[in-house]
LUMDO-319573 format. One record per residue: x, y, z of N, C-alpha, C in turn; residue in one letter; residue number from 1. Coordinates in pm, whole numbers. Each point is the difference from the previous one (the first is absolute). Layout:
% LUMDO-319573
PT/nX/nY/nZ/caX/caY/caZ/cX/cY/cZ/aa/i
PT/X/Y/Z/X/Y/Z/X/Y/Z/A/NUM
...
This chain:
% LUMDO-319573
PT/nX/nY/nZ/caX/caY/caZ/cX/cY/cZ/aa/i
PT/10063/-9954/9050/-140/12/-31/-51/133/55/X/1
PT/-78/68/-80/-55/128/43/-152/-13/12/X/2
PT/-52/39/115/-144/-4/24/-64/130/-46/X/3
PT/-121/-12/-50/-73/122/-37/-43/71/129/X/4
PT/-32/125/-14/-44/79/116/-129/-56/62/X/5
PT/-101/-34/-80/-122/-57/62/26/-131/73/X/6
PT/85/-84/-55/32/-127/66/74/27/131/X/7
PT/90/94/-2/74/37/121/-94/51/108/X/8
PT/-96/85/-38/-97/50/97/-87/-114/54/X/9
PT/-40/-92/-87/-81/-113/43/77/-85/101/X/10
PT/126/-28/-28/79/-82/92/20/70/134/X/11
PT/25/129/-2/15/75/123/-132/0/78/X/12
PT/-110/22/-68/-132/1/67/-31/-140/56/X/13
PT/36/-105/-72/-22/-136/49/78/-25/127/X/14
PT/125/46/4/82/-17/121/-58/73/119/X/15
PT/-47/122/-20/-62/77/108/-129/-67/44/X/16
PT/-83/-41/-96/-126/-66/31/23/-128/80/X/17
PT/101/-75/-37/31/-123/72/30/29/146/X/18
PT/77/103/27/31/36/139/-125/45/76/X/19
PT/-87/78/-64/-121/46/66/-91/-119/35/X/20
PT/-24/-85/-97/-90/-113/21/53/-97/106/X/21
PT/125/-39/-13/54/-101/91/28/54/138/X/22
PT/30/128/14/14/59/133/-133/-6/74/X/23
PT/-107/35/-70/-133/-8/59/-34/-144/37/X/24
PT/32/-94/-87/-28/-141/27/75/-49/124/X/25
PT/127/34/12/79/-45/115/-53/61/129/X/26
PT/-40/126/-4/-61/63/120/-125/-76/40/X/27
PT/-85/-32/-97/-121/-73/31/29/-142/47/X/28
PT/100/-62/-58/39/-135/40/49/-1/145/X/29
PT/77/102/38/56/5/135/-107/19/107/X/30
PT/-109/66/-34/-105/22/100/-123/-87/-26/X/31
PT/20/-113/-67/-111/-92/-30/-60/-57/127/X/32
PT/-130/6/9/-70/-53/117/-90/-118/-37/X/33
PT/3/-42/-125/-88/-108/-46/50/-138/40/X/34
PT/125/-9/40/56/-129/35/77/-67/-112/X/35
PT/0/62/-119/75/-58/-111/150/21/17/X/36
PT/41/119/38/143/33/7/63/-38/134/X/37
PT/-80/-2/105/54/-30/133/-90/-99/72/X/38
PT/61/-94/68/-73/-97/80/52/9/143/X/39
PT/-80/60/87/41/26/139/128/81/7/X/40
PT/14/98/-88/115/88/0/118/-49/-82/X/41
PT/-4/-124/-48/110/-56/-79/-32/14/-149/X/42
PT/98/37/-79/-23/10/-146/-32/-139/-58/X/43
PT/-93/-3/-91/-38/-125/-68/71/-9/-134/X/44
PT/-22/-114/-68/56/-17/-134/-53/106/-96/X/45
PT/-127/36/16/-62/103/-82/79/132/12/X/46
PT/37/35/123/78/122/23/133/-6/-72/X/47
PT/72/-110/16/135/-10/-57/-3/-3/-152/X/48
PT/-97/-69/-57/-12/-4/-147/-29/140/-55/X/49
PT/-96/69/62/-36/133/-50/107/105/29/X/50
PT/73/-15/108/113/90/25/109/-23/-106/X/51
PT/24/-126/-34/98/-30/-106/-42/58/-133/X/52
PT/-130/-10/-32/-50/61/-124/21/152/1/X/53
PT/-27/61/113/16/145/11/146/42/-16/X/54
PT/90/-72/65/143/33/-10/48/-16/-145/X/55
PT/-43/-110/-65/36/-20/-141/-54/114/-86/X/56
PT/-122/42/25/-58/110/-76/68/132/25/X/57
PT/46/22/125/78/121/30/129/-1/-82/X/58
PT/68/-112/-5/126/-9/-73/-22/20/-150/X/59
PT/-99/-71/-55/-28/14/-144/-52/139/-33/X/60
PT/-86/56/82/-52/136/-22/111/102/2/X/61
PT/94/-18/92/114/92/7/83/-11/-125/X/62
PT/28/-122/-45/80/-20/-121/-65/59/-123/X/63
PT/-130/-23/-15/-73/55/-115/-3/152/6/X/64
PT/-24/54/119/-1/145/15/134/64/-31/X/65
PT/107/-66/41/135/51/-28/27/-1/-150/X/66
PT/-43/-105/-67/18/-6/-146/-77/115/-67/X/67
PT/-121/23/44/-79/113/-54/65/134/27/X/68
PT/50/18/123/66/125/35/125/22/-84/X/69
PT/77/-105/-19/122/13/-80/-32/31/-146/X/70
PT/-112/-58/-50/-43/32/-136/-38/146/-15/X/71
PT/-72/53/99/-37/141/-3/124/90/11/X/72
PT/92/-38/83/123/78/17/80/1/-130/X/73
PT/4/-114/-70/71/-6/-129/-66/89/-103/X/74
PT/-132/6/0/-70/90/-94/29/145/32/X/75
PT/7/33/127/27/139/40/140/41/-45/X/76
PT/96/-92/10/136/32/-41/12/16/-152/X/77
PT/-71/-83/-75/14/6/-146/-83/112/-63/X/78
PT/-102/48/69/-84/105/-58/50/141/30/X/79
PT/105/11/79/57/134/26/81/45/-120/X/80
PT/-9/131/-32/76/50/-116/149/9/24/X/81
């Protein structure tokens, strides 16, 4: 299967965006002072669920970004004279 160049760029951008968003979220989760993520210094269920979501999103974002990057690389190889 060959991806179009715009689709490849979209997938790569989605992968990068996923890392930016979830990295920020994990930083905010780690320093949460509202009591949702930590109860007397111990991680709560809220913390573990959201950390699991972040890890899953990192993995999926990486996979999608790699697919986009490989699509762009394939276009670069085929468009050379």
